[in-house]
N, C-alpha and C positions, 0 to 999 in steps of 0.2 A: 387412378385405378378404376374408377367408375366408367370412364370413357373407354378404357381398354376392355372392360367386361361387356359394355354395350357393343363394341366393335366385334368381339368374339361371338356375342349373341347374333349379330347380323351375319357373320360368316357362317355360323351354324344354321341359321334360318335359310340362307342361300343354298347351302349344301343339301339340306333336307328337301327343300323345294325342288331343286334340280333333279335329285334322285327320284322323288315322288312323281314329278311330271315327266321327266325323261324316261323313266322305267316303262311307263305306259306307251309313250309316243315312239321311242326309238327301238324298244325291244319287242313289243307285242306284234309288230308287223311281220316279224320273222315266223311267227307261229300261227297266224291267222290266215284264212283264205284271202286271196288278192282283192276280192270285191269289197272287203271291209276297210280298206285304206287306200290312200292315193299312191298307187304303185309307181306311176311315172315320176312323181315328185321325189319319192324316197330313192328310186333307182338313180335319178339325176344327182341327188345328194351323195350317194355312195360313189358314183363315178367322179364327181367334182372333188370330193375330199380324198379320193384314192383310198377308200376304205376296203382294201382287198380282203380283210378278214370277213367282212359282211358279204362280200361278193362270192368268196370261195367257201365260207363257212366250215373251217376245219373243225374236227370233232372236239378238240379242247375248248375252242371258242364257243361252240354251241353249248357245251356243258356249263361254261361260265355264265352264259346268258340265261340258261335255265336256272342256275343257282341265284343269279341276280334277281330274276323275277319271283322265284319261290321263297327266297330268304331275305334278300336286301330290300326289295320293294315293300313287303309288309312291315319290316322293321322301320323303314323310312316313314311310312304312314303313321305308325304308332308313335315314333319319335316326334314327328311333326305335331301330332295331337298333344303329346306330353309337353312339348315346348310351348305350344299355344296356350294351354291351360295350366302351365307351371306345375306339373305332376312331379312328385318326389322321385319317381323311378326314371325320369327322363334321362339322367346322366348314364344310367346303366344301359338302356336301350341304345343310346347314341354311341356309347363306347363299343358295344358289340357291333353296331352297324359300321362305324368308322374302321374298325379293325378288319372286318369282313370285306369292306369295299377296297381298302388299301391292299389287302391280300389278293383280290381279284385283279387289281390294276397292275401289279408287279409282273405276272406272266405275260399280260398283253403288251406292256411296255418292253419287256424282254424280247418278245417276238417282233415288235415293230422296229426296235433298234437293231437287234441281232440279225434279222433277215436283210436289213437295208432297203426294204420295200416300202416302209412307212414314210409318208411325207413329213416334212418338218412341222407343218401345221397340225397334222394328226398326232404326232408325238407330243407336241406342245399341249394339245387339248387333253390327252390322257394324263400328262404330267400335272396339269393344273388340277384335274380331278383327284389325282393321287395326293398332291400337296394339300388340297382342301380336306381330304380324309384324315391326313396326319394332323392338321391344325385342329380339326374337330375332335380328334382323339385326345389331344392334349387339353382342349377346352373341357371335355367331359371329365377329365381327371381333376380339374381345378374345382374349388368350392364355388358353386354356381349360385345365383340368386334363388334358384329353386331350393337348394339345400338349406340356405339361410332361412327361407320361409318355413320349411319343415321344422327346423330347429326352434324357431320362434314359436311355432304352433305347439310343439311338444312342451316347451317351457310353460306356455300359458295354460295348457291342459293339465299338467302335472305339477 
């Protein structure tokens, strides 16, 4: 059971790190002037991966990116802090983040699959992020080492 909990902790750390780093690297270039980032490199990535959503920027996708930057990214940073320092509220923020991230992934996957324009690699990438969000969601519902630490501290104090 301890090995399973460590594996789930590693998956959670991977998920939080990817959202924290990826939120800045992948999304901020859409809203910043072009002299603040490597425009050619990002444009090459968009063309290579056939990221037509980033190329065309439909309104629903732009709204999801804004939501991701304004809600999910701060939650990921807070959750990463809570994970690192084993705060008792870590499971709550991670639960909110994973539900929110999975909810954002569903319409994007629906668009990629439904339109038939998404490449298999792009669909696979979004599906992996969706699956990680669902795994982290269930991890946050389990009794975590953080919760055990809080319970032990409460018993010692009272």
